[in-house]
C-alpha positions in Angstrom: -115.0 -114.3 101.9 -111.2 -114.2 102.5 -110.0 -111.7 105.1 -107.7 -109.9 102.6 -110.6 -109.4 100.1 -112.9 -108.2 102.9 -110.3 -105.6 103.7 -110.5 -104.1 100.2 -114.2 -103.6 100.5 -115.6 -100.4 102.0 -116.6 -101.0 105.6 -120.1 -99.6 105.0 -120.8 -101.9 102.1 -123.0 -105.0 102.8 -121.4 -108.5 102.8 -124.2 -111.1 102.7 -124.5 -113.3 105.7 -125.3 -116.6 104.2 -123.7 -120.1 104.0 -122.3 -119.6 100.5 -119.2 -121.8 99.7 -115.7 -120.3 99.9 -115.3 -119.6 96.2 -118.5 -117.6 96.0 -118.1 -113.9 96.8 -120.9 -111.3 97.0 -121.3 -107.6 98.1 -123.9 -104.9 97.9 -122.5 -101.3 97.7 -124.1 -98.4 99.6 -123.7 -94.6 99.1 -120.3 -94.8 100.8 -116.9 -94.9 99.2 -117.2 -93.0 95.9 -116.4 -89.7 94.3 -119.8 -88.4 92.9 -121.2 -85.1 94.1 -124.7 -84.4 95.4 -127.3 -85.6 94.8 -125.3 -88.6 93.6 -122.9 -88.7 96.5 -120.9 -90.6 96.7 -120.7 -94.2 95.3 -123.1 -93.8 92.4 -122.6 -96.6 89.8 -125.4 -95.6 87.4 -124.3 -94.0 84.1 -127.9 -93.1 83.1 -129.0 -90.9 86.0 -127.4 -87.6 85.1 -124.2 -87.9 87.1 -120.8 -86.8 85.7 -119.6 -89.6 83.5 -116.0 -89.2 84.9 -117.2 -89.7 88.4 -119.3 -92.8 87.4 -116.3 -94.3 85.6 -114.1 -93.7 88.7 -116.7 -95.3 91.0 -116.9 -98.3 88.7 -113.2 -98.6 88.7 -113.1 -98.5 92.5 -115.7 -101.3 92.6 -113.7 -103.4 90.1 -110.5 -103.0 92.1 -112.2 -103.7 95.4 -113.8 -106.9 94.4 -110.9 -108.1 92.2 -113.4 -109.2 89.5 -115.1 -107.6 86.6 -118.6 -106.3 87.4 -120.8 -106.6 84.3 -123.4 -103.8 84.2 -126.6 -104.6 82.4 -129.1 -102.2 80.7 -132.0 -102.9 83.0 -135.6 -102.4 81.6 -137.8 -104.0 84.3 -138.3 -107.1 82.1 -137.7 -110.8 82.5 -134.7 -111.5 80.2 -131.8 -113.5 81.6 -128.4 -113.6 80.0 -125.3 -115.8 80.5 -122.1 -113.9 81.3 -118.6 -115.0 80.4 -115.3 -113.3 79.5 -116.7 -112.2 76.2 -119.6 -110.2 77.8 -117.4 -108.5 80.4 -118.0 -105.1 78.6 -121.6 -105.1 79.7 -124.4 -103.2 78.0 -126.6 -106.3 77.5 -130.3 -105.5 77.8 -131.6 -107.8 80.6 -132.7 -107.8 84.2 -131.0 -110.9 85.3 -127.8 -112.8 84.6 -126.0 -116.0 85.5 -122.4 -117.1 85.2 -120.1 -120.1 85.8 -116.9 -118.2 84.9 -114.5 -117.1 87.6 -113.9 -113.4 87.9 -117.0 -112.3 86.1 -119.4 -110.6 88.5 -123.1 -110.7 87.9 -124.1 -107.2 88.8 -127.5 -105.6 89.4 -128.0 -101.8 90.0 -130.8 -100.7 92.3 -132.2 -97.6 94.1 -135.5 -99.0 95.6 -135.9 -102.2 93.5 -134.8 -105.5 95.1 -131.5 -107.1 94.1 -131.7 -110.9 94.4 -128.5 -113.0 94.4 -128.3 -116.7 93.6 -125.7 -119.4 94.2 -125.6 -123.1 95.1 -123.9 -125.1 97.8 -121.5 -126.6 95.3 -120.2 -123.2 94.3 -120.4 -123.9 90.6 -122.6 -121.0 89.5 -123.9 -117.6 90.5 -126.7 -115.3 89.4 -128.3 -111.9 90.1 -131.8 -110.5 89.3 -133.3 -107.0 89.4 -136.7 -107.3 90.9 -138.9 -104.3 90.7 -142.7 -105.0 91.0 -143.2 -105.2 87.2 -140.4 -107.8 86.7 -141.4 -109.6 89.9 -145.0 -110.0 88.8 -144.2 -110.9 85.2 -147.2 -111.9 83.1 -150.2 -113.9 84.1 -149.9 -117.6 83.7 -146.9 -119.9 83.4 -146.2 -118.8 79.8 -145.1 -115.4 81.1 -143.0 -115.9 84.2 -141.6 -113.2 86.4 -137.9 -112.4 86.7 -137.4 -114.8 89.6 -139.0 -117.7 87.7 -137.0 -116.8 84.7 -133.6 -116.8 86.4 -134.5 -120.0 88.3 -135.2 -121.8 85.1 -131.8 -120.7 83.7 -129.9 -121.2 87.0 -131.2 -124.6 88.0 -129.4 -126.6 85.4 -125.8 -126.0 86.5 -122.9 -125.7 84.2 -119.3 -125.9 85.3 -117.3 -129.1 86.0 -113.6 -128.5 86.3 -111.9 -125.7 84.5 -112.6 -126.8 80.9 -115.1 -129.7 80.8 -118.7 -128.6 80.7 -121.7 -130.8 81.6 -125.3 -130.2 82.5 -126.3 -131.4 85.9 -129.4 -131.1 87.9 -129.4 -129.2 91.2 -131.8 -129.9 94.0 -133.8 -126.9 95.1 -132.4 -127.5 98.6 -129.0 -126.7 97.2 -129.9 -123.3 95.9 -129.1 -120.3 98.1 -130.7 -116.9 97.7 -129.9 -113.5 99.2 -132.2 -110.5 99.1 -130.6 -107.0 99.3 -132.0 -103.6 100.4 -135.1 -102.2 98.7 -138.0 -99.9 99.4 -139.6 -101.0 102.7 -143.1 -102.3 103.3 -144.2 -99.0 105.0 -142.9 -96.8 102.2 -143.9 -98.6 99.0 -147.3 -97.0 98.0 -148.9 -98.6 95.0 -152.3 -98.7 93.3 -154.8 -101.5 93.1 -153.5 -102.6 89.7 -150.2 -103.7 91.4 -152.0 -105.6 94.0 -154.3 -107.2 91.5 -151.3 -108.3 89.3 -149.9 -110.4 92.2 -153.1 -111.7 93.8 -154.4 -112.9 90.4 -151.4 -115.3 90.3 -151.4 -116.2 94.0 -154.1 -115.4 96.5 -151.6 -115.6 99.4 -149.9 -112.5 97.9 -152.8 -110.4 99.4 -151.0 -110.7 102.8 -148.2 -108.6 101.4 -150.4 -105.6 100.9 -151.8 -103.2 103.5 -154.7 -100.7 102.8 -153.4 -97.1 102.6 -156.2 -94.8 101.7 -158.7 -94.9 98.9 -157.5 -97.3 96.2 -154.0 -97.3 97.6 -151.9 -100.0 99.2 -148.5 -100.5 100.9 -146.6 -103.3 99.3 -144.0 -105.6 100.9 -141.6 -106.1 97.9 -139.2 -108.3 99.7 -142.1 -110.4 101.1 -143.5 -110.8 97.6 -140.1 -112.0 96.4 -140.0 -114.6 99.2 -143.4 -115.9 98.3 -142.4 -116.4 94.7 -139.2 -118.2 95.7 -141.0 -120.4 98.2 -143.5 -121.3 95.5 -140.6 -122.5 93.3 -139.4 -124.7 96.2 -136.5 -122.5 97.2 -136.4 -122.3 101.0 -132.8 -121.1 101.7 -133.5 -117.4 101.6 -131.4 -114.9 103.5 -131.0 -111.1 103.8 -133.8 -108.6 103.6 -136.6 -109.5 106.0 -138.6 -106.4 105.5 -137.2 -104.7 108.6 -136.4 -100.9 108.7 -132.7 -101.3 108.3 -133.2 -102.7 104.8 -135.4 -99.9 103.6 -133.7 -97.7 101.0 -136.2 -94.8 101.5 -135.9 -94.7 105.3 -132.1 -94.6 105.4 -131.0 -91.6 103.3 -127.4 -91.5 104.6 -126.8 -95.2 103.6 -128.9 -95.9 100.5 -129.9 -94.3 97.3 -133.6 -94.1 96.7 -135.2 -93.0 93.4 -138.6 -92.6 95.0 -137.3 -90.4 97.8 -134.8 -88.3 95.9 -135.7 -88.1 92.1 -138.2 -85.3 92.5 -137.0 -83.7 95.8 -133.3 -83.5 94.8 -133.4 -83.9 91.0 -131.8 -87.3 90.8 -130.7 -90.4 92.6 -127.6 -92.6 92.3 -127.5 -96.4 92.0 -126.1 -99.0 94.2 -124.9 -102.4 92.9 -125.2 -105.9 94.2 -122.5 -108.2 92.8 -121.8 -111.9 93.0 -118.9 -113.8 91.4 -116.8 -117.0 91.5 -113.2 -116.8 92.6 
C-alpha cells in the first residue's frame, strides 16, 4: 500500500500484513473513526442494526474517501452465494456472502461483528475477493454438492479474469499463487456453541474436532478462525495470513476496538458492524 493512501486510513484500522502485490489494497475497519453514537460508536457501517441512517451514510462516505475506491456492501444472509462485482454493481444491495472482482476501484466488502472476514487475492494481482464466514456459511452443507462459503468463493476465484485493461481471458491459477487473509472474529475462548455445530463440521472432516473444546454439558468452545484455516488447507491453499486465534484478534474480548454482536446486542441493545475491504488500484 502506498504511503499516501496509508495516510488517509485511520491509524487504528487494520492493514493486512501479507505479501500482496502493489496494486492490491486491503483494510479492515475497527470502531474508530466514525460519527455514530452509542452503542454504535463510532465507525458503524451497518445500515440494518438500528443506528441513525445519517450517521451510517456519513461513515460509509468516510470509508469511501479514505480508501479511494467504492466499497460494495452486500446483503449478507449467512449463505454461500458468491457474486461478481464491477462498475454496474457499485450500488451494492446484492444478496450474497462473498464477492470477487477484477475491476479496479471496486472494493469487495464484508461486514462483520463476530463472524470472520476472509480476503483473497493472488500473486499476479489480477483479482480480489472477500467472504463472510460465520459458522453456518463456513460449514455449508454436507457433501461436495453443498460447499461452504470458502469452497464457493474458491471455485469462483480460482479461474482468474483480467488480462490488460480491456481484453478478458480465463486462466488457471495455481493454489500456491492464492493469498488469503483472515480478519478479526470471535475468539476460541468466547465462541460457545452446541453439539449440533460441532457435529456439522466433524461430519465433513474428523480433524475439525481439534477445533472444539468441551465447555459444560452439551456445550463446546469453537475456534472459528482455526476451522477456516482447516477448510482452506483442505483446498490446497497454504498461504494464509492474519488471525491466528490469539486474543488480540477476538472481537468479544476487545470492546474498545471491535464491535461484537454476541457481547453487545443484549447487554447494550445493539452492535455496529466493521468492514473488511479489498480492491485493485
